[in-house]
C-alpha positions as CSV (number, residue, x, y, z in Angstrom):
1,M,14.0,-28.1,22.3
2,S,13.9,-29.7,18.8
3,I,11.1,-28.5,16.6
4,E,9.5,-32.0,16.4
5,N,8.7,-32.0,20.0
6,T,6.8,-28.7,20.0
7,F,3.0,-28.2,19.4
8,R,1.8,-24.7,18.4
9,P,-1.7,-23.6,18.1
10,E,-1.3,-23.2,14.3
11,M,-0.8,-26.9,14.0
12,L,-4.3,-27.6,15.4
13,F,-5.8,-25.1,12.8
14,D,-3.9,-26.9,10.1
15,Y,-5.1,-30.3,11.3
16,C,-8.8,-29.1,11.3
17,K,-8.4,-27.8,7.8
18,S,-7.1,-31.2,6.6
19,L,-10.4,-32.6,8.0
20,K,-12.4,-29.8,6.2
21,L,-13.5,-28.5,9.6
22,K,-13.8,-24.9,10.7
23,L,-12.3,-24.3,14.3
24,G,-14.5,-21.5,15.5
25,L,-14.1,-21.5,19.3
26,W,-11.1,-22.0,21.6
27,I,-11.7,-22.6,25.3
28,D,-8.5,-22.4,27.4
29,L,-9.0,-23.9,30.9
30,T,-5.5,-23.4,32.1
31,N,-4.6,-21.2,35.1
32,T,-1.7,-19.4,33.3
33,K,-0.9,-17.4,30.2
34,R,2.7,-18.7,29.7
35,F,1.8,-21.6,27.3
36,Y,1.1,-19.5,24.1
37,D,-0.1,-16.0,22.9
38,R,-3.9,-15.9,22.5
39,I,-3.3,-13.7,19.4
40,S,-2.1,-16.9,17.4
41,V,-5.5,-18.3,18.2
42,E,-7.5,-15.2,17.1
43,E,-5.4,-14.8,14.0
44,G,-6.3,-18.4,13.1
45,G,-10.0,-17.3,12.9
46,A,-11.2,-18.7,16.3
47,Q,-12.8,-16.9,19.1
48,Y,-10.6,-17.3,22.2
49,I,-12.2,-17.7,25.8
50,K,-10.3,-18.0,28.9
51,L,-12.2,-20.0,31.5
52,Q,-9.5,-20.2,34.3
53,C,-9.7,-23.3,36.3
54,R,-7.2,-24.5,38.9
55,G,-6.3,-28.1,38.4
56,H,-4.2,-29.0,41.6
57,G,-6.6,-30.7,43.9
58,E,-9.6,-28.8,42.8
59,T,-12.3,-29.8,40.2
60,P,-14.1,-27.2,38.2
61,S,-16.8,-25.5,40.3
62,M,-20.5,-25.5,39.5
63,E,-20.2,-21.9,38.3
64,Q,-17.4,-22.8,36.0
65,T,-19.3,-25.9,34.8
66,R,-22.4,-23.8,34.1
67,S,-20.3,-21.1,32.2
68,F,-18.7,-23.8,30.1
69,I,-22.1,-25.3,29.1
70,E,-23.6,-22.0,28.3
71,L,-20.6,-21.1,26.1
72,V,-20.9,-24.2,24.2
73,D,-24.7,-24.0,23.9
74,N,-24.5,-20.5,22.5
75,F,-21.8,-21.2,20.1
76,I,-23.5,-24.4,18.7
77,T,-26.8,-22.3,18.3
78,E,-25.0,-19.5,16.3
79,R,-22.4,-21.6,14.4
80,P,-23.6,-25.3,14.3
81,L,-21.3,-26.4,11.5
82,E,-18.0,-25.3,13.4
83,V,-16.0,-27.2,16.0
84,I,-14.7,-26.2,19.5
85,A,-11.3,-26.8,20.9
86,V,-11.0,-27.3,24.6
87,H,-7.7,-27.6,26.5
88,C,-6.3,-27.6,30.0
89,T,-2.6,-28.2,30.7
90,H,-2.5,-31.8,29.3
91,G,-6.2,-32.4,28.4
92,F,-7.5,-35.1,30.6
93,N,-8.9,-34.1,33.8
94,R,-10.4,-30.6,33.7
95,T,-11.0,-31.0,29.9
96,G,-12.6,-34.4,30.5
97,F,-14.7,-33.1,33.4
98,L,-16.3,-30.2,31.7
99,I,-17.0,-32.3,28.4
100,I,-18.4,-35.2,30.4
101,S,-20.6,-32.6,32.4
102,Y,-21.8,-31.3,29.0
103,L,-22.7,-34.8,27.8
104,V,-24.6,-35.5,31.1
105,E,-26.6,-32.3,31.3
106,R,-27.3,-31.6,27.6
107,L,-27.3,-35.0,26.0
108,D,-28.8,-36.9,29.0
109,C,-25.8,-39.4,29.1
110,S,-25.1,-41.3,32.3
111,V,-21.8,-40.3,33.9
112,G,-20.5,-43.8,33.3
113,A,-21.3,-43.8,29.7
114,A,-19.8,-40.1,29.2
115,L,-16.6,-41.3,31.1
116,A,-16.3,-44.2,28.6
117,V,-16.9,-42.1,25.6
118,F,-14.2,-39.6,26.7
119,A,-11.7,-42.3,27.6
120,K,-12.1,-44.0,24.2
121,A,-11.4,-40.7,22.4
122,R,-8.8,-39.7,24.9
123,P,-7.1,-42.6,26.5
124,P,-7.0,-43.4,29.4
125,G,-9.6,-40.7,30.1
126,I,-9.9,-39.0,33.5
127,Y,-7.3,-40.5,35.8
128,K,-7.8,-38.4,38.9
129,Q,-10.1,-40.2,41.3
130,D,-11.4,-37.0,42.9
131,Y,-12.6,-35.8,39.6
132,I,-14.6,-38.9,39.0
133,N,-16.0,-39.0,42.4
134,E,-17.2,-35.3,42.0
135,L,-19.0,-36.2,38.7
136,F,-20.9,-39.0,40.3
137,R,-21.5,-36.9,43.4
138,R,-23.1,-34.2,41.3
139,Y,-25.1,-36.2,38.9
140,E,-25.7,-39.7,40.3
141,D,-24.6,-41.4,43.5
142,E,-21.0,-41.1,44.6
143,E,-20.8,-44.7,45.9
144,D,-21.2,-45.8,42.3
145,A,-18.0,-44.0,41.1
146,P,-15.6,-46.4,39.5
147,H,-11.8,-46.5,40.2
148,A,-9.8,-44.3,38.2
149,P,-7.4,-45.7,35.6
150,E,-3.7,-45.8,36.2
151,Q,-2.0,-42.5,35.7
152,P,0.1,-42.3,32.4
153,N,3.7,-43.2,32.8
154,W,4.7,-39.6,31.9
155,C,2.4,-38.1,34.6
156,L,4.3,-36.7,37.7
157,E,2.4,-35.4,40.7
158,Y,4.1,-33.1,43.3
159,D,1.2,-32.7,46.0
160,D,3.4,-32.5,49.0
161,S,6.1,-30.0,47.9
162,N,6.8,-27.2,50.3
163,G,9.8,-25.0,51.5
164,N,12.9,-25.5,49.6
165,D,11.1,-28.2,47.4
166,N,9.1,-25.5,45.7
167,E,12.1,-24.7,43.4
168,H,12.8,-28.3,42.7
169,R,9.1,-29.0,42.0
170,K,9.1,-26.0,39.6
171,R,12.1,-27.3,37.7
172,Q,10.7,-30.8,37.5
173,Y,7.3,-29.4,36.4
174,D,8.9,-27.2,33.8
175,D,10.8,-30.2,32.5
176,S,7.7,-32.5,32.3
177,C,5.8,-30.0,30.5
178,S,8.5,-28.5,28.2
179,S,7.5,-30.8,25.4
180,T,3.7,-30.0,25.7
181,S,3.7,-26.4,26.7
182,Q,2.1,-25.3,23.5
183,Q,-0.5,-28.1,23.3
184,A,-4.2,-27.4,22.9
185,A,-6.8,-30.2,23.2
186,A,-9.5,-30.3,20.6
187,A,-12.7,-31.9,22.0
188,S,-13.4,-33.3,18.6
189,A,-10.0,-34.4,17.7
190,G,-8.6,-35.3,21.0
191,N,-5.3,-33.6,20.6
192,A,-4.1,-33.3,24.2
193,V,-1.7,-35.0,26.6
194,G,-2.3,-35.2,30.3
195,E,-2.9,-32.7,33.1
196,E,-1.2,-31.2,36.1
197,E,-1.8,-28.0,38.0
198,D,-0.8,-24.7,36.2
199,E,1.8,-22.5,37.7
200,V,0.6,-19.0,38.9
201,D,2.1,-16.5,41.1
202,G,1.3,-15.6,44.7
203,D,-1.4,-17.0,46.9
204,E,-3.5,-18.0,43.8
205,A,-0.8,-20.7,43.0
206,N,-2.0,-22.9,45.9
207,G,-5.7,-21.9,45.6
208,E,-5.5,-20.2,49.1
209,E,-6.2,-17.0,50.8
210,N,-5.1,-15.5,54.0
211,A,-7.2,-16.1,57.1
212,E,-7.7,-13.6,59.9
213,D,-5.0,-15.3,61.9
214,G,-2.5,-14.9,59.1
215,T,-2.6,-18.5,58.1
216,Q,-3.7,-19.7,54.8
217,K,-6.9,-21.5,54.0
218,K,-8.2,-23.1,50.8
219,K,-10.7,-21.1,48.9
220,R,-14.0,-23.0,48.7
221,R,-15.7,-23.6,45.4
222,R,-19.0,-22.0,44.9
223,E,-22.2,-24.0,45.6
224,M,-24.6,-25.4,43.1
225,V,-27.8,-23.4,43.3
226,V,-31.1,-25.2,42.5
227,K,-33.6,-22.5,41.6
228,N,-37.1,-23.1,43.1
229,A,-36.0,-26.0,45.1
230,V,-38.8,-28.0,46.6
231,F,-39.1,-29.4,50.0
232,M,-40.8,-32.9,50.5
233,A,-44.3,-32.8,49.6
234,G,-46.9,-32.8,52.4
235,V,-44.8,-30.9,54.9
236,P,-46.0,-27.5,55.9
237,G,-44.0,-24.6,57.5
238,V,-40.9,-24.9,55.5
239,R,-39.8,-22.3,52.8
240,H,-37.0,-22.3,50.4
241,L,-34.2,-19.9,51.5
242,N,-32.0,-18.6,48.7
243,E,-31.1,-15.1,49.8
244,Q,-27.4,-14.3,49.9
245,P,-25.2,-13.9,51.7
246,R,-27.2,-15.7,54.4
247,L,-27.5,-18.9,52.3
248,G,-23.7,-19.1,51.8
249,E,-23.2,-18.5,55.5
250,L,-25.4,-21.3,56.5
251,Q,-24.0,-23.7,54.0
252,R,-20.4,-23.0,55.1
253,K,-21.3,-23.3,58.8
254,V,-22.8,-26.9,58.3
255,Q,-19.8,-27.9,56.1
256,H,-17.4,-26.6,58.6
257,W,-19.0,-28.6,61.4
258,C,-18.9,-31.7,59.4
259,N,-15.2,-31.1,58.6
260,W,-16.3,-31.2,54.9
261,Q,-13.6,-29.5,52.7
262,K,-15.6,-29.5,49.6
263,S,-18.7,-27.7,48.3
264,G,-22.1,-29.5,48.4
265,F,-24.1,-31.6,50.8
266,P,-21.7,-32.8,53.7
267,G,-23.8,-35.5,55.1
268,A,-22.7,-39.2,55.5
269,Q,-23.7,-41.4,52.7
270,P,-24.1,-45.2,53.1
271,V,-22.9,-47.7,50.5
272,S,-24.9,-50.7,49.3
273,M,-24.1,-53.9,51.1
274,D,-22.6,-56.7,48.9
275,R,-21.0,-60.1,49.1
276,H,-17.7,-58.3,49.8
277,N,-18.3,-55.7,52.5
278,I,-20.8,-57.8,54.5
279,K,-17.8,-59.4,56.3
280,R,-17.4,-55.9,58.1
281,L,-20.4,-57.0,60.3
282,S,-18.2,-59.6,61.9
283,E,-15.2,-57.4,62.2
284,I,-16.4,-54.4,64.1
285,P,-19.6,-53.8,66.3
286,Y,-22.6,-52.4,64.5
287,R,-26.1,-51.2,65.2
288,V,-29.0,-51.7,62.9
289,S,-32.3,-49.8,62.2
290,W,-34.9,-49.8,59.5
291,K,-34.4,-47.9,56.3
292,A,-37.4,-45.5,56.0
293,D,-38.9,-44.6,52.7
294,G,-38.6,-41.0,53.3
295,S,-36.3,-37.9,52.3
296,R,-32.9,-37.2,53.8
297,Y,-32.3,-33.9,55.4
298,M,-29.8,-32.4,57.8
299,M,-31.1,-30.1,60.4
300,L,-29.3,-27.0,61.8
301,V,-30.7,-25.7,65.1
302,D,-29.0,-22.4,65.7
303,G,-31.4,-20.4,67.9
304,R,-35.0,-19.3,68.1
305,D,-36.3,-19.0,64.5
306,E,-33.0,-20.1,63.1
307,I,-33.9,-23.7,62.2
308,Y,-32.9,-25.0,58.8
309,F,-33.0,-28.1,56.7
310,F,-30.5,-29.0,54.0
311,D,-31.3,-31.6,51.3
312,R,-29.0,-33.7,49.1
313,N,-28.5,-30.9,46.7
314,N,-27.5,-28.7,49.7
315,S,-30.5,-26.5,49.1
316,C,-31.5,-24.8,52.3
317,F,-35.0,-24.5,53.8
318,Q,-36.1,-22.5,56.8
319,V,-38.5,-23.9,59.2
320,E,-41.3,-21.8,60.9
321,N,-42.9,-22.3,64.4
322,M,-40.4,-24.9,65.6
323,T,-38.8,-25.0,68.9
324,F,-35.9,-26.9,70.6
325,V,-35.0,-26.1,74.1
326,Q,-32.0,-26.7,76.4
327,G,-32.2,-29.5,79.0
328,K,-30.9,-27.3,81.8
329,N,-33.3,-24.5,81.2
330,L,-36.4,-25.2,79.3
331,H,-37.0,-21.5,78.6
332,E,-33.7,-21.2,76.8
333,H,-33.7,-22.1,73.0
334,L,-31.2,-24.8,71.9
335,D,-28.6,-23.4,69.4
336,G,-25.2,-24.6,67.9
337,T,-26.6,-28.0,67.0
338,L,-26.5,-30.0,63.8
339,L,-28.7,-33.2,63.4
340,D,-28.9,-35.8,60.5
341,G,-32.1,-37.6,59.8
342,E,-35.0,-38.3,57.4
343,M,-38.5,-36.9,56.9
344,V,-41.3,-39.3,56.7
345,L,-45.1,-39.2,56.4
346,D,-46.7,-41.3,59.2
347,K,-50.2,-42.3,58.4
348,I,-52.6,-43.5,61.1
349,G,-56.2,-44.0,59.7
350,E,-56.9,-41.0,57.7
351,T,-54.5,-38.7,59.6
352,V,-51.0,-38.0,58.0
353,T,-48.3,-36.6,60.3
354,P,-45.0,-35.4,58.8
355,R,-42.2,-36.5,61.2
356,Y,-38.5,-35.9,61.2
357,L,-36.6,-39.0,62.5
358,V,-33.2,-38.0,63.9
359,Y,-30.6,-40.8,63.5
360,D,-27.3,-39.0,64.1
361,I,-25.8,-35.8,65.6
362,V,-22.7,-33.8,64.6
363,R,-22.8,-30.9,67.0
364,L,-24.6,-30.3,70.3
365,A,-25.1,-26.8,71.9
366,G,-21.8,-25.7,70.3
367,R,-19.9,-28.8,71.2
368,D,-18.3,-31.0,68.4
369,V,-19.5,-34.5,69.1
370,R,-18.9,-36.1,65.7
371,E,-15.8,-37.9,67.0
372,E,-17.6,-39.6,69.9
373,P,-18.9,-43.2,69.4
374,F,-22.3,-43.6,67.7
375,F,-23.4,-46.0,70.3
376,P,-24.1,-45.2,73.0
377,H,-22.9,-41.6,73.1
378,R,-24.3,-39.8,69.9
379,L,-27.6,-41.8,70.2
380,D,-27.9,-40.8,73.9
381,Y,-27.3,-37.1,73.0
382,I,-30.2,-37.2,70.5
383,K,-32.5,-38.9,73.0
384,N,-31.6,-37.1,76.2
385,C,-30.4,-33.6,74.9
386,V,-32.6,-33.0,71.9
387,I,-35.8,-34.9,72.1
388,G,-36.1,-35.4,75.8
389,P,-36.2,-31.7,76.6
390,R,-38.8,-31.1,74.0
391,I,-41.1,-33.7,75.6
392,L,-40.6,-32.0,79.0
393,A,-41.3,-28.5,77.5
394,M,-44.5,-29.9,76.0
395,K,-45.6,-31.2,79.4
396,H,-45.0,-27.8,81.0
397,A,-46.8,-26.1,78.2
398,I,-43.8,-24.3,77.0
399,I,-44.0,-25.9,73.5
400,N,-47.5,-26.2,71.8
401,R,-47.0,-29.2,69.6
402,A,-50.3,-28.5,67.8
403,L,-48.8,-25.3,66.4
404,E,-45.7,-26.9,65.0
405,P,-45.5,-28.0,61.3
406,F,-44.1,-31.6,61.9
407,S,-43.1,-34.0,64.7
408,V,-39.6,-34.8,65.7
409,R,-38.4,-38.1,67.2
410,N,-35.2,-40.0,67.7
411,K,-34.7,-43.2,65.5
412,D,-33.8,-46.3,67.4
413,F,-30.9,-48.5,66.6
414,W,-30.5,-52.2,67.9
415,D,-27.9,-54.9,68.1
416,I,-27.4,-56.5,64.7
417,R,-28.9,-59.8,66.0
418,T,-32.3,-58.1,65.7
419,S,-32.0,-57.6,61.9
420,A,-34.4,-60.4,61.1
421,R,-37.0,-59.1,63.5
422,L,-36.9,-55.7,61.7
423,L,-37.8,-57.4,58.4
424,G,-40.8,-59.2,59.8
425,E,-44.4,-58.2,59.4
426,K,-44.9,-57.4,63.1
427,F,-42.3,-54.7,63.0
428,S,-43.6,-53.3,59.7
429,R,-47.1,-53.0,61.1
430,S,-45.7,-51.1,64.2
431,L,-44.5,-48.3,61.9
432,A,-46.7,-45.7,60.4
433,H,-44.8,-45.4,57.3
434,E,-43.2,-47.9,54.8
435,P,-39.8,-49.3,55.6
436,D,-37.7,-50.3,52.5
437,G,-34.6,-52.1,54.0
438,L,-32.1,-51.9,56.7
439,I,-29.3,-49.5,57.7
440,F,-26.1,-50.7,59.4
441,Q,-24.2,-48.3,61.4
442,P,-20.7,-48.8,63.0
443,S,-21.1,-48.4,66.8
444,Q,-17.7,-46.9,67.7
445,Q,-16.8,-44.9,64.6
446,P,-17.0,-41.1,64.2
447,Y,-19.5,-39.3,62.0
448,T,-17.9,-39.4,58.6
449,P,-19.0,-36.7,55.9
450,G,-19.6,-37.9,52.4
451,V,-19.4,-41.5,51.3
452,C,-18.7,-43.8,54.2
453,S,-17.6,-47.3,53.3
454,D,-18.5,-48.8,56.6
455,V,-22.1,-47.5,56.7
456,F,-24.3,-50.0,54.8
457,K,-27.8,-49.9,53.4
458,W,-29.6,-53.0,52.4
459,K,-32.8,-53.6,50.5
460,P,-34.7,-56.8,49.8
461,H,-35.1,-57.5,46.0
462,E,-38.7,-56.6,45.8
463,L,-38.0,-53.1,47.1
464,N,-35.1,-52.3,44.9
465,S,-36.1,-49.3,42.6
466,V,-34.8,-47.3,39.7
467,D,-35.1,-43.5,39.2
468,F,-36.3,-42.9,35.6
469,R,-37.1,-39.9,33.4
470,L,-40.8,-40.3,32.6
471,K,-42.1,-39.1,29.2
472,I,-45.8,-39.4,28.5
473,I,-46.4,-40.3,24.9
474,T,-49.8,-40.7,23.0
475,E,-50.1,-43.8,21.0
476,R,-52.3,-43.9,18.2
477,G,-52.6,-45.7,14.9
478,E,-54.9,-47.5,12.5
479,G,-57.0,-50.1,14.4
480,L,-55.7,-48.8,17.8
481,L,-57.5,-46.9,20.5
482,T,-55.6,-43.7,21.3
483,K,-54.0,-43.8,24.7
484,K,-51.3,-42.3,26.8
485,V,-48.3,-44.5,27.7
486,G,-45.5,-43.7,30.2
487,F,-42.1,-44.5,28.7
488,L,-39.1,-44.7,31.1
489,Y,-35.8,-43.5,30.3
490,V,-32.3,-44.0,31.9
491,G,-29.4,-41.5,31.3
492,G,-27.3,-42.0,28.2
493,H,-29.9,-44.0,26.1
494,D,-32.4,-42.5,23.6
495,A,-34.6,-45.7,23.5
496,P,-36.9,-46.3,26.6
497,F,-35.8,-48.7,29.2
498,G,-39.4,-49.6,30.0
499,R,-42.9,-48.4,30.1
500,M,-46.0,-48.0,32.4
501,Q,-49.3,-49.1,31.1
502,K,-51.6,-47.7,33.7
503,L,-51.4,-44.0,34.1
504,T,-53.2,-42.3,37.0
505,K,-54.0,-38.6,36.9
506,E,-50.9,-38.2,39.3
507,I,-48.6,-39.9,36.9
508,R,-49.9,-37.9,33.9
509,D,-48.8,-34.8,35.5
510,L,-45.3,-35.9,35.8
511,D,-44.2,-35.8,32.1
512,N,-40.4,-35.2,31.9
513,R,-40.0,-35.6,35.7
514,I,-37.7,-38.0,37.6
515,V,-39.8,-40.9,39.0
516,E,-38.9,-43.8,41.3
517,C,-40.3,-47.1,40.0
518,T,-40.1,-50.7,41.2
519,M,-40.7,-53.8,39.3
520,N,-43.6,-56.0,40.5
521,Q,-43.9,-59.9,40.4
522,F,-45.3,-59.8,36.9
523,G,-42.4,-57.9,35.5
524,N,-44.2,-54.6,35.2
525,W,-42.9,-51.2,36.4
526,E,-45.0,-49.6,39.2
527,F,-44.8,-45.8,40.1
528,M,-43.6,-45.2,43.7
529,R,-43.0,-41.4,43.9
530,E,-41.6,-38.4,42.2
531,R,-37.9,-37.7,43.0
532,T,-38.0,-34.0,43.6
533,D,-34.6,-34.2,45.0
534,K,-33.0,-35.5,41.8
535,K,-32.5,-33.8,38.5
536,L,-31.3,-36.7,36.5
537,P,-32.3,-40.4,36.1
538,N,-30.1,-43.4,37.2
539,S,-27.6,-44.7,34.7
540,F,-28.3,-47.8,32.4
541,N,-25.9,-49.9,34.5
542,T,-27.6,-48.9,37.8
543,A,-31.0,-49.8,36.2
544,I,-29.7,-53.1,35.0
545,V,-28.3,-54.0,38.4
């Protein structure tokens, strides 16, 4: 290879010197050691860190992301005037993913803004759709993820190679990387070009491990762990479960039953109805129900005293004093069952009753039912095989409802021609909790984990809300009465998006928390609730919409 087509670590040090910058930390994200000798980095005066990330079909894990952020934090604290170099194979996807994660977690950027900043510094930015989807899944809503830009012309992907194609793939990969095999991407200068998976030996090359039957299975990334996760306020008898290895076993079981191949919460996620996708209502059969103003949880029923909730962060909570029985034998406890639903607080007079509304089922008594039609099959299973036996057991004094921490009911769905009725005052008054829109569920489709483009949520304009970070500020000045004001911030912006004038004691205690607000008819933001299930506010674009 001609010398003008090579890139050596020394060249990056020379470039930094020309800018009068001191390169102090070099983070290598590749999954190989063949690109250059780390000694050349250390001789240049930088600390070398190997943070090994597989690039082929796998985004950096939560653990790797935390390690990256801690590395950067510690370095900036100790040596704030020096710069950091970050590189993967080509410097777009893994590099971009971790830099964007840092911008979101430490600089309070929205994911969209951080993607744009990185793409401007390193065109075209992250070009793998699964990387973009994962960023939005972790930090915002996956349904808001934009389409990835087109891959660069030089980028070649070989996702389907096997057998004798492996050698061909290796030759092609080596050829495509030969001009860049020495490249290092500086986060500050953007000296990197592209990304494909690194080449390693053995099972590790495919990110796989041997299963008990001798076949190979993909290694699953580590789960995000939310310390001191909080269940929905007002619901007793539920405790946070974070003991390993039990937590991991339960998370993997639920993911496996949903056929979810990634880490994180495997539940189906609806998309917002718009002018484009509304046409699906006339193309395939749908059922409709009200959208409750509650909290989303999947419930695992796996035997007596083995009942668990999973929230959208995939945090696990164990339920105490709750019983589900089998229809054929009311004295036998139900197991092998996975439900999907939402927890609401029903208020009748002065009495508040926590109630779990079951609206879908993935597995029933060890039988996979997710491929069966939603209507009538899965809805009937919920009513006749989960809720019905509980009601019978209460009548026969097998279950003492008074001792249970919350109620459980099935959620009804109707023909979509009843949609207008569900929006009327008469129906709203029949509920003991606040509705905030409609859910449209395909009648014949299977349960789909993750974002499902055919499941729609719809809210009337007056119920649209935004999740802000609330900051309580004391306003004082000459001629002014001292008072506390709540400023509302969105991700990626230092200036407040709005403010709340009237602060109750409840709101004053929520400084720096995530709060859900809606705008009233006078254009003022009103507090709805604290979002204990979210760690970051909505992006600027989401708030504007």
